[in-house]
mmCIF file as gemmi writes it, N, C-alpha and C atoms, coordinates in Angstrom:
data_model
loop_
_atom_site.group_PDB
_atom_site.id
_atom_site.type_symbol
_atom_site.label_atom_id
_atom_site.label_alt_id
_atom_site.label_comp_id
_atom_site.label_asym_id
_atom_site.label_entity_id
_atom_site.label_seq_id
_atom_site.pdbx_PDB_ins_code
_atom_site.Cartn_x
_atom_site.Cartn_y
_atom_site.Cartn_z
_atom_site.occupancy
_atom_site.B_iso_or_equiv
_atom_site.pdbx_formal_charge
_atom_site.auth_seq_id
_atom_site.auth_asym_id
_atom_site.pdbx_PDB_model_num
ATOM 1 N N . UNK Axp A 1 ? -30.601 44.558 7.002 1 0 ? 1 A 1
ATOM 2 C CA . UNK Axp A 1 ? -30.833 45.306 5.465 1 0 ? 1 A 1
ATOM 3 C C . UNK Axp A 1 ? -30.159 46.406 5.477 1 0 ? 1 A 1
ATOM 4 N N . UNK Axp A 2 ? -30.411 47.059 6.481 1 0 ? 2 A 1
ATOM 5 C CA . UNK Axp A 2 ? -29.711 48.836 6.285 1 0 ? 2 A 1
ATOM 6 C C . UNK Axp A 2 ? -28.005 48.375 6.808 1 0 ? 2 A 1
ATOM 7 N N . UNK Axp A 3 ? -27.756 47.484 7.468 1 0 ? 3 A 1
ATOM 8 C CA . UNK Axp A 3 ? -26.493 47.436 7.775 1 0 ? 3 A 1
ATOM 9 C C . UNK Axp A 3 ? -25.569 46.985 6.635 1 0 ? 3 A 1
ATOM 10 N N . UNK Axp A 4 ? -26.493 46.229 5.754 1 0 ? 4 A 1
ATOM 11 C CA . UNK Axp A 4 ? -25.485 45.647 4.704 1 0 ? 4 A 1
ATOM 12 C C . UNK Axp A 4 ? -25.587 46.862 3.422 1 0 ? 4 A 1
ATOM 13 N N . UNK Axp A 5 ? -26.855 47.677 3.13 1 0 ? 5 A 1
ATOM 14 C CA . UNK Axp A 5 ? -26.809 48.57 2.379 1 0 ? 5 A 1
ATOM 15 C C . UNK Axp A 5 ? -25.12 49.805 3.164 1 0 ? 5 A 1
ATOM 16 N N . UNK Axp A 6 ? -25.649 49.632 4.436 1 0 ? 6 A 1
ATOM 17 C CA . UNK Axp A 6 ? -24.296 50.676 4.62 1 0 ? 6 A 1
ATOM 18 C C . UNK Axp A 6 ? -22.717 50.274 4.062 1 0 ? 6 A 1
ATOM 19 N N . UNK Axp A 7 ? -23.042 48.827 4.348 1 0 ? 7 A 1
ATOM 20 C CA . UNK Axp A 7 ? -21.476 47.81 3.793 1 0 ? 7 A 1
ATOM 21 C C . UNK Axp A 7 ? -21.242 48.603 2.381 1 0 ? 7 A 1
ATOM 22 N N . UNK Axp A 8 ? -22.472 48.271 1.554 1 0 ? 8 A 1
ATOM 23 C CA . UNK Axp A 8 ? -22.145 48.335 0.192 1 0 ? 8 A 1
ATOM 24 C C . UNK Axp A 8 ? -21.927 49.942 -0.129 1 0 ? 8 A 1
ATOM 25 N N . UNK Axp A 9 ? -22.777 50.815 0.329 1 0 ? 9 A 1
ATOM 26 C CA . UNK Axp A 9 ? -22.029 52.275 0.422 1 0 ? 9 A 1
ATOM 27 C C . UNK Axp A 9 ? -20.831 52.193 0.574 1 0 ? 9 A 1
ATOM 28 N N . UNK Axp A 10 ? -19.889 51.985 1.629 1 0 ? 10 A 1
ATOM 29 C CA . UNK Axp A 10 ? -18.882 52.259 2.172 1 0 ? 10 A 1
ATOM 30 C C . UNK Axp A 10 ? -17.73 51.552 1.228 1 0 ? 10 A 1
ATOM 31 N N . UNK Axp A 11 ? -18.304 50.432 0.562 1 0 ? 11 A 1
ATOM 32 C CA . UNK Axp A 11 ? -17.1 49.695 -0.654 1 0 ? 11 A 1
ATOM 33 C C . UNK Axp A 11 ? -17.156 50.749 -1.932 1 0 ? 11 A 1
ATOM 34 N N . UNK Axp A 12 ? -18.665 51.322 -2.175 1 0 ? 12 A 1
ATOM 35 C CA . UNK Axp A 12 ? -18.783 52.104 -3.546 1 0 ? 12 A 1
ATOM 36 C C . UNK Axp A 12 ? -17.565 53.277 -3.292 1 0 ? 12 A 1
ATOM 37 N N . UNK Axp A 13 ? -17.738 53.726 -2.035 1 0 ? 13 A 1
ATOM 38 C CA . UNK Axp A 13 ? -17.182 55.361 -1.531 1 0 ? 13 A 1
ATOM 39 C C . UNK Axp A 13 ? -15.621 54.656 -1.786 1 0 ? 13 A 1
ATOM 40 N N . UNK Axp A 14 ? -15.287 53.477 -0.978 1 0 ? 14 A 1
ATOM 41 C CA . UNK Axp A 14 ? -13.555 53.483 -0.983 1 0 ? 14 A 1
ATOM 42 C C . UNK Axp A 14 ? -13.37 53.032 -2.337 1 0 ? 14 A 1
ATOM 43 N N . UNK Axp A 15 ? -13.757 52.721 -3.326 1 0 ? 15 A 1
ATOM 44 C CA . UNK Axp A 15 ? -13.503 52.213 -4.609 1 0 ? 15 A 1
ATOM 45 C C . UNK Axp A 15 ? -13.391 53.584 -5.471 1 0 ? 15 A 1
ATOM 46 N N . UNK Axp A 16 ? -14.433 54.4 -5.489 1 0 ? 16 A 1
ATOM 47 C CA . UNK Axp A 16 ? -13.776 55.964 -5.71 1 0 ? 16 A 1
ATOM 48 C C . UNK Axp A 16 ? -12.671 56.505 -5.398 1 0 ? 16 A 1
ATOM 49 N N . UNK Axp A 17 ? -12.541 56.332 -4.157 1 0 ? 17 A 1
ATOM 50 C CA . UNK Axp A 17 ? -11.44 56.588 -3.575 1 0 ? 17 A 1
ATOM 51 C C . UNK Axp A 17 ? -9.963 55.955 -3.83 1 0 ? 17 A 1
ATOM 52 N N . UNK Axp A 18 ? -10.218 54.94 -4.522 1 0 ? 18 A 1
ATOM 53 C CA . UNK Axp A 18 ? -8.955 53.908 -5.306 1 0 ? 18 A 1
ATOM 54 C C . UNK Axp A 18 ? -8.714 54.311 -6.326 1 0 ? 18 A 1
ATOM 55 N N . UNK Axp A 19 ? -10.009 54.694 -7.304 1 0 ? 19 A 1
ATOM 56 C CA . UNK Axp A 19 ? -9.425 54.833 -8.525 1 0 ? 19 A 1
ATOM 57 C C . UNK Axp A 19 ? -9.296 56.567 -8.384 1 0 ? 19 A 1
ATOM 58 N N . UNK Axp A 20 ? -9.248 57.36 -7.686 1 0 ? 20 A 1
ATOM 59 C CA . UNK Axp A 20 ? -8.939 58.768 -7.757 1 0 ? 20 A 1
ATOM 60 C C . UNK Axp A 20 ? -7.272 58.073 -7.691 1 0 ? 20 A 1
ATOM 61 N N . UNK Axp A 21 ? -6.652 57.944 -6.648 1 0 ? 21 A 1
ATOM 62 C CA . UNK Axp A 21 ? -5.603 57.4 -6.333 1 0 ? 21 A 1
ATOM 63 C C . UNK Axp A 21 ? -4.695 56.812 -7.574 1 0 ? 21 A 1
ATOM 64 N N . UNK Axp A 22 ? -5.065 55.661 -8.044 1 0 ? 22 A 1
ATOM 65 C CA . UNK Axp A 22 ? -4.666 55.338 -9.263 1 0 ? 22 A 1
ATOM 66 C C . UNK Axp A 22 ? -4.307 55.801 -10.288 1 0 ? 22 A 1
ATOM 67 N N . UNK Axp A 23 ? -5.634 56.848 -10.701 1 0 ? 23 A 1
ATOM 68 C CA . UNK Axp A 23 ? -5.685 57.794 -11.466 1 0 ? 23 A 1
ATOM 69 C C . UNK Axp A 23 ? -4.139 58.826 -10.823 1 0 ? 23 A 1
ATOM 70 N N . UNK Axp A 24 ? -4.234 59.325 -10.084 1 0 ? 24 A 1
ATOM 71 C CA . UNK Axp A 24 ? -3.489 60.2 -9.584 1 0 ? 24 A 1
ATOM 72 C C . UNK Axp A 24 ? -1.96 59.38 -9.506 1 0 ? 24 A 1
ATOM 73 N N . UNK Axp A 25 ? -1.515 58.347 -9.226 1 0 ? 25 A 1
ATOM 74 C CA . UNK Axp A 25 ? -0.424 57.879 -9.514 1 0 ? 25 A 1
ATOM 75 C C . UNK Axp A 25 ? 0.078 57.32 -10.347 1 0 ? 25 A 1
ATOM 76 N N . UNK Axp A 26 ? -0.921 57.106 -11.593 1 0 ? 26 A 1
ATOM 77 C CA . UNK Axp A 26 ? -0.609 57.339 -13.044 1 0 ? 26 A 1
ATOM 78 C C . UNK Axp A 26 ? 0.015 58.699 -13.58 1 0 ? 26 A 1
ATOM 79 N N . UNK Axp A 27 ? -0.99 59.51 -13.028 1 0 ? 27 A 1
ATOM 80 C CA . UNK Axp A 27 ? -0.552 60.904 -13.79 1 0 ? 27 A 1
ATOM 81 C C . UNK Axp A 27 ? 0.82 61.634 -13.037 1 0 ? 27 A 1
ATOM 82 N N . UNK Axp A 28 ? 1.27 61.2 -11.692 1 0 ? 28 A 1
ATOM 83 C CA . UNK Axp A 28 ? 2.345 61.681 -11.463 1 0 ? 28 A 1
ATOM 84 C C . UNK Axp A 28 ? 3.621 61.035 -11.994 1 0 ? 28 A 1
ATOM 85 N N . UNK Axp A 29 ? 3.255 59.563 -12.018 1 0 ? 29 A 1
ATOM 86 C CA . UNK Axp A 29 ? 4.386 58.758 -12.981 1 0 ? 29 A 1
ATOM 87 C C . UNK Axp A 29 ? 4.729 59.314 -14.067 1 0 ? 29 A 1
ATOM 88 N N . UNK Axp A 30 ? 3.496 59.706 -15.085 1 0 ? 30 A 1
ATOM 89 C CA . UNK Axp A 30 ? 4.219 59.629 -16.342 1 0 ? 30 A 1
ATOM 90 C C . UNK Axp A 30 ? 4.618 61.252 -16.453 1 0 ? 30 A 1
ATOM 91 N N . UNK Axp A 31 ? 4.19 62.087 -15.593 1 0 ? 31 A 1
ATOM 92 C CA . UNK Axp A 31 ? 5.28 63.318 -15.261 1 0 ? 31 A 1
ATOM 93 C C . UNK Axp A 31 ? 6.513 62.955 -15.106 1 0 ? 31 A 1
ATOM 94 N N . UNK Axp A 32 ? 6.792 62.171 -13.855 1 0 ? 32 A 1
ATOM 95 C CA . UNK Axp A 32 ? 8.107 61.972 -13.448 1 0 ? 32 A 1
ATOM 96 C C . UNK Axp A 32 ? 9.027 61.385 -14.603 1 0 ? 32 A 1
ATOM 97 N N . UNK Axp A 33 ? 8.346 60.691 -15.254 1 0 ? 33 A 1
ATOM 98 C CA . UNK Axp A 33 ? 9.184 59.571 -16.631 1 0 ? 33 A 1
ATOM 99 C C . UNK Axp A 33 ? 9.275 60.866 -17.772 1 0 ? 33 A 1
ATOM 100 N N . UNK Axp A 34 ? 8.424 61.49 -18.229 1 0 ? 34 A 1
ATOM 101 C CA . UNK Axp A 34 ? 8.579 62.347 -18.904 1 0 ? 34 A 1
ATOM 102 C C . UNK Axp A 34 ? 9.842 63.209 -18.985 1 0 ? 34 A 1
């Protein structure tokens, strides 16, 4: 059970990192285009 919880925790952390990357990418893209 603990192994499954660890995997779920890693997925949630990765999702947060991907979200930050996506926001950062869109932000820099909008700056480059403007």
